[in-house]
Steps between C-alpha positions, in 0.01 A plus 500: 500500500620180682253209527501159655269216379411175655292250299395153592282268299404144567227291353334205666268260332391738227449373146403714201437401146525726192644850475589606853687705752591433851607148417830356641726553195733211434789674320595794701633346826856600424426808285651825623172675478284231672341729763410775235355238269291333771366827626381625159367156392303470813345847434407397152738767339709242319345157469668154497436253226252207504774251567597666814810673361590868484770489235693801631742516219231519231511837305221759560314709231415854516134415544572259785704745684239768472242257628730427804505874582123528451418219734752612757370860516136387452465762213142558358413366155531741209257569224723476195782293390769482236436411134690171545320393816136380446234415755580130431858550643530321842669809633257757357376627835851541642639673198219743473549575865875552449424731207265695710737547776786607258711204585493347146497774230550302166665603174429794274267294292293393811641149556573363846735224370363290794641181369856619466754411768569769752846632567626605841499854363138476403437355851678807658277734296167331590601479867597860514162596341330291773703689762384835363142383475509418880671823604798733459791246494744743321824451695794379285808297543826554305546203271854365539443161335750367237233505234343838601633669186294264269164559684236593231408870532135417564586290802776718658278704738304189589813317604602799728177481679463126535868459603456765770192324644677173499258338249767434233850389624811414312649159447797355663706635209353850575289506186140588438474274205231736363474317163444152655154352486335496841385149623217414744723471803655842447155645417371369841785680676440831330131491577573397859733787550261741347219395731743532803551863410158625392264262670162448330245695694417833661428571863159454661350813649564517879250394750555543877161463658583161662298269275555378136392762254356483156636295211701688241587386152877585466487358152237290307648179655619624839300620800605635828356570847637702781439313824487801724787395710770634282522192277385449141421180327469462120384221291619470145444271201827448348366441153417761250134521386353362830343804687362491848152669520374617836152352599442589857624505851353322812570540867433192714531523879637191696587461874822704550553541132343658187521405127541767237423313184550641155356321189617540135438339161805354338479619138224704350187526717276418215659164445745450789768230509435462868448667836754625760453541869743703705434491875663689782427340833583766766559344844416712794874533578555680182665208310339413151462189306515547125304233301487483120290265306466471122215293350609456140242382243710546186736267305840676539738503793612824647693628803431774757668656784409641847740800532582663841718803499666641809651845534770621731656164540868450535533122475324167489558134577303182431464210737380209295329185629742301270791625702382264768495200279282339239161347548525127478178374338376171620195298419222551761270209557197746522561778253755315267774743347494875575755681268453841666765638730514830692476869436805664344624687801536824701619829339663745754501863393709743692469889491755764581403489873563125507126423543393175339192435300427133406314329222417123469476372150311197373545276198255500220234233475318419181203263504180399326157514662345157507133442591259212507122581479247273668134437417394663825647830384804481731858473385851401599773761430881484520805602291749291302847640547675593175826630664683684776737762352763718658591826340586833656716796410642774732669810359676775697566850383779643726454852352132545588525260798214290368439125489250324287370146578338309219313177554430327168198291417414259214151564337430166346225431248168374656651513842513692821824661606548613867784666700523689831735717696482627857621865544595665818629845589663329801668167561294188441755322725655667787745217572721310264454178697132493413585547127729208518258295694203567262691464176650169600164383634323595174752290305470198726125519534407613142181288495340670795623858487323714243668681210226541233308787665216683309244766596237215496692260728807280491529202260662178625559157365193265500494128507472309163155387619326810372239578241581621244806288518841646443832390656603867541165609654510787735219661695381720782552235776352637832775310689763723322293823490472508878815662629571300820864458405546879459313579816727276707816648329364849581445398867856373528663792323286806480634554134277715276537262219304229687239751604444593140451139407256442779288796387529398141365147603203670675437708193520189278238336717285796482519508118427116503194566719363802297572741786343297778799536738497878480131503560552301823328184352758230508379232258547123478747493209434277201765324288470608138663209321377136482680208643455194287566282807187641654302515179560136410417376855217733594398707201618819669608782271606858556409706685513301826602548864834350619492487872872509549560792291227693671642408842840640406356801342281585800799447735707740293233763488419472876872512596541804276214672656637439854857604418420809300177595681271469196133485614368332187733208553506436875212264474584364149502145645136506615350473158689187427446355850126545450523324162668198674234460773217517231639209303320244720174680430550496125621151491848569371659254760599136550336367821736273693302431815169632619668793667804553288559596127769628257429791272551444125805666361299671222155651447315602192115553516327192350822303482580161661659475838872474449764315693660625828878528533665470835694821474187703408317355807781574735517860370125547534489372856785732598343795319172450693674473829689816446175679399343362824779664700440816320115522540413256779228363277436134591381407149851524369633283784233233443572458126878494581445205752287317246785518240756400759295207615451381146871510421575306810229237436642415157838417647692271424331474161684826406817299501621346169684162478829680440466702823414822331158663539211493249418837344120470489183312586165506310136435595542133457783500756760419231847638575712608203776713388862572610526749776711826476855457610474722804187719493281252694778443752517876553122518549503226766779672688334842481176341620653352803677824566156682491343236734770584755448868465124453561565261788340219305667149563734385222339258258666160557383404144661811347826404683483146343442665154794742554720202601396287208553783242835598646629144496400467147678825398820404695486159350511623149770762606279795411683837555276649769529882531646634820184658637313182469780305676487763774126461539534125542767545766291767684214254513692198624583323175879575506596139514341453152713770339819458697707466187396828358771701679470845670229728394467873589156663523640841590480655156299824493324380180425145617197368302170487674174313440408689179841440357488130572145461378573697177758240409 
């Protein structure tokens, strides 16, 4: 049986203290068995030491090797042990399990001799017993090694079997070295090869009714679900003694997708170590997101794996994001440092008819839930990132034409662990050029393109000015949850991958709104984490309404409704537009003249009126004008004109002494804060473009603000993006950017308003 193994493991920003597995080992970089050691150490089969070393050349005892086999095969605990192994022994559970399975048989006087060093002959015997425990592995190989004549009689048949199946191989001198003591590195290789032959689980009963079926326990610590489309997904704890106990199944309907959610206890249901949620989000085109989440309450660290087997496959390949370069992490003035990167990449599976099935794999994200409770009963909630981790394993069996993809997860003490995959029976990308485009863009724009996807919404980096305060704080930011970037990419390419991401974004917003979208009741979305900037200035705490986030979300939902003919979303903008025109009535405005006003950036019932930022006001004005064009309702047009008049009236006070624009103004007409690099400039250009489309005269004040802002950016040699340069040239400001060279806007995936605003 010929096999090929690919294994990749990379750890990012992940620190563990105490006995552990899955850590970056410091002493195996140049070891010949590095891959095998990493694989088993990550699965908790052979652990590293507290100091981060593996010590591959340390000798192994009989008890330790038996324990490796028990953990690898997930064997059930036995009820009796040997006379020399008491319950106080640290390997008691593993040794009783090995005895029950017949792997460790002991001496005639009932001793395990667990503390004695294990020879390679003893290893061959125990491995052979494990082979026979898993099936009928009785084929033999002739033993032509130089030391074959001295093999102990009790181990001769075991060597015939283990040599045939490629588990035991000779040395460069063509010797078995059967009397040599086995070390930890060799042991890892023996166990790894054994698992490659026998696997560690049984098949899940078939289900072909088109929807995910019932959860089945394959073993005490492994569950499986048939997805109803020919695919199977299994979820496995890689540590012995940690069962998965089924609780229930929920089906949640979204717009153009449906969630099949399976809930489990991790550990015994009477006193669980945690909870597990496995969600299959079936998109209406047949593609399926697989989301796995572990909430671990206990004190030990574990690992788990999402396992996806594929039958009748001839070959596979992997296109990794890292093939396109590395993410260059830079400090951002708003969110600080974001150590996250990209998904792992795209797996291409090819069957005998040369049909390709594709699978996108994510990295693993571990985090801590952080909350701040307030006296009014409300709270601020976010996550503190513990680490991003990359570990996957693909094995191919050429004899049975099967391929297994394993996505590994860290289950960290007192933390949440989350990973995802996107599975399609077709191609997620029809054209290689769009793979190249998206992978490269995801690296370049790692701050704005999502990678930490969950069934509850995507998590992205938050500013440092959050409460509770953590430098590595992440949250469900509405600006990132809305999928405007994906919608534009889909419009330009028609690629299924972008369609899936758009529908996933809609489902996320439906979850965030407790099903309001699917019910046709588009809400005003509230931010769930506190900004200390707002709290210190105005006393505002979560939840509160952020106008710009709601604007972008409403635009995304409405555009999705129009493009995909989704009735519930075609008027998604009306709810937010109605909210804007009511702000004067409830007093959430800053009056500028008797007939003009600006709408406060944020709103929380009972809170103080906050500041107004220039970019928010421009966005609100344009949003109301577009709603007026859609409905013909003069109330939207009136409020838009009031905002426009207020912005113009406050010029030139918007201009700072250095030539840049101020970011905000408060009720005392105090201008403060540094403006965004290009966001407000884009808002001004888009506003003038909309005036032209509506046959409204250009605003001379807006033109002066565009000129002022552009001169400032050119003066500091700011690297303007090509699409902004082209917008300036199209509107008559080409002389200001004449030194920026030739710019093409002919790309099929050129960014639009939502892309620019999302940045």
